[in-house]
C-alpha positions in Angstrom: 68.7 122.5 93.3 66.4 121.6 90.4 69.0 119.2 89.0 69.6 116.9 91.7 68.4 113.4 90.8 66.2 111.5 93.7 66.9 108.1 94.2 64.4 106.2 96.4 65.4 103.4 98.7 63.3 100.4 99.5 65.4 98.1 101.6 63.4 95.3 100.5 60.5 96.7 102.9 57.4 96.1 101.0 55.1 93.7 99.7 54.0 93.9 95.9 50.9 96.0 96.5 52.5 98.4 98.7 55.7 98.8 96.6 53.2 99.9 93.4 51.4 102.0 95.9 54.3 103.9 96.6 55.5 104.0 93.2 52.4 105.6 92.1 52.8 108.6 95.0 56.4 109.1 94.1 55.8 109.2 90.1 54.8 113.2 90.0 58.4 113.7 91.4 60.2 111.7 88.5 62.5 109.8 90.6 65.4 108.2 89.0 64.8 104.7 90.4 63.0 102.9 93.0 65.8 100.5 94.9 64.8 97.0 95.8 61.3 97.7 96.5 60.4 93.8 97.7 62.5 90.9 99.3 64.7 89.2 97.0 63.9 85.7 97.6 60.9 86.0 95.2 62.2 87.4 91.6 58.6 87.2 90.3 57.6 89.8 92.9 60.5 92.0 91.7 59.8 91.5 88.2 55.5 92.2 88.9 56.6 95.5 90.7 59.1 96.4 87.8 56.4 95.8 85.1 53.7 97.7 86.7 55.6 100.8 88.1 55.7 104.0 86.8 58.8 104.7 88.2 62.0 102.2 87.1 63.2 99.5 89.7 66.8 99.1 90.6 67.5 95.5 92.2 70.3 93.3 92.4 72.5 93.8 95.4 70.9 91.0 97.4 71.9 88.1 94.3 74.8 86.2 94.4 75.3 84.5 91.4 75.2 84.9 87.7 72.3 82.5 87.3 70.1 84.8 89.2 70.9 87.8 86.7 70.3 85.8 83.9 66.7 84.8 85.0 65.8 88.3 86.1 67.1 89.8 82.7 65.3 87.0 81.0 61.9 88.5 82.0 63.0 92.1 80.3 61.5 94.1 83.3 64.4 95.4 85.1 66.9 97.5 83.4 69.1 99.1 86.1 71.1 96.3 87.8 72.8 96.7 91.1 75.4 94.1 91.5 77.2 93.3 94.4 80.8 92.5 94.0 81.1 91.3 97.5 79.2 88.5 96.8 80.2 87.8 93.2 83.8 88.6 93.2 85.5 90.5 90.3 85.4 87.9 87.7 81.6 87.5 88.1 80.5 91.0 88.4 82.5 91.7 85.0 80.2 88.8 83.6 77.3 90.1 84.8 77.9 93.5 83.5 78.3 91.9 80.2 75.1 90.0 80.6 73.2 93.6 81.4 74.8 95.2 78.7 73.3 92.5 76.1 70.2 93.0 77.6 70.4 96.8 77.1 70.3 97.4 80.7 72.9 99.6 82.8 74.8 98.9 85.9 74.7 100.6 89.3 77.0 98.3 91.6 76.0 98.3 95.2 78.7 100.2 96.7 78.0 100.9 100.4 80.6 99.3 102.7 83.5 101.5 102.6 86.8 102.7 100.9 87.6 99.3 99.9 84.1 98.7 98.1 84.2 102.1 96.7 87.5 101.4 94.8 86.6 97.8 93.8 83.5 99.2 92.2 85.2 102.5 90.8 87.7 100.2 88.6 84.5 97.8 87.7 82.8 100.8 86.5 85.5 102.3 84.6 85.7 98.6 82.8 82.2 98.8 82.1 80.3 100.9 79.0 76.7 100.6 80.1 78.3 101.6 83.7 75.2 104.4 85.0 76.0 105.6 88.3 78.5 104.8 91.1 76.7 104.4 94.7 78.9 106.0 97.1 78.6 106.9 101.1 82.4 107.3 102.2 81.7 111.2 103.4 79.3 109.7 105.8 82.1 107.1 107.5 84.0 108.1 110.5 86.7 110.1 109.2 89.7 107.7 110.1 88.1 105.1 107.3 89.5 107.1 104.5 93.0 106.4 105.7 92.7 102.6 105.4 94.0 102.8 102.2 97.1 105.1 100.8 95.1 106.3 97.9 91.2 106.2 98.6 88.8 107.2 96.0 88.0 110.9 96.1 84.8 112.6 94.5 85.3 115.8 92.6 82.6 117.7 91.1 80.6 114.4 91.1 83.1 112.3 89.2 85.9 110.0 90.2 89.2 109.9 88.7 91.3 107.1 88.2 93.7 108.4 85.8 97.0 108.1 87.4 100.0 105.4 86.5 99.6 103.6 89.8 99.8 99.5 89.1 97.1 97.2 90.1 94.1 99.1 92.3 96.4 101.9 92.4 96.7 101.9 96.3 97.8 99.9 99.3 96.5 99.0 102.9 97.8 101.1 105.8 97.9 98.5 108.0 98.8 100.7 110.7 95.4 102.6 110.6 93.4 99.2 110.6 95.2 97.8 113.3 93.6 100.9 115.2 90.2 99.8 114.4 89.9 96.0 115.1 86.6 94.3 113.9 83.8 93.8 116.5 80.8 91.9 115.2 78.7 94.0 117.8 79.2 97.1 115.7 76.6 97.4 112.9 74.7 99.9 110.9 70.9 100.0 112.1 68.7 100.1 108.8 65.5 99.7 110.6 66.4 103.2 113.0 65.7 106.5 112.2 69.1 108.2 111.2 70.2 105.1 109.6 71.1 107.3 106.4 73.6 109.1 108.2 75.7 105.8 108.6 76.1 105.7 112.4 76.7 102.6 113.6 75.3 100.7 116.9 78.4 100.1 118.9 79.0 97.3 121.2 
């Protein structure tokens, strides 16, 4: 419908020049953001794209310490920060959210790894006044993944509710279900193949 936001994923695939070409081409469609347009190793490249793009740039999922976010925010170019709690941990993630808030930015934590990640980010977002949007892919995962938690995150009409009286994270691990799906290092998400957005893994 006409009221659906468009969020463009870059997966760090472009050079500065091609990223800006893409940004100019997508601008008439008024996307909410252009995510991770260039590789994260050269922060100056991300800043250059953000300063010259007609579309807001979102990034941060590849940064693993608060100092990187401090350097990014000091440039006053990126205002949508996608911190990754898996890298930072809960305490540092909350600190980074505060840094972004002080810089008049918003947070949209990277949350693409499954039900546990969704739960952690939901709690983090609830405690963050400058939270913007919650990324979630759980509905694309295999059905069994929802059963690894006794009380998984659910989305209703575009919202997540954490309003019950359960203590802590509000859930427990279902070890019986987890035991049925042991880790296999050959199973991975092929981000550079057609159909990656449907989250179908390569199974070893």
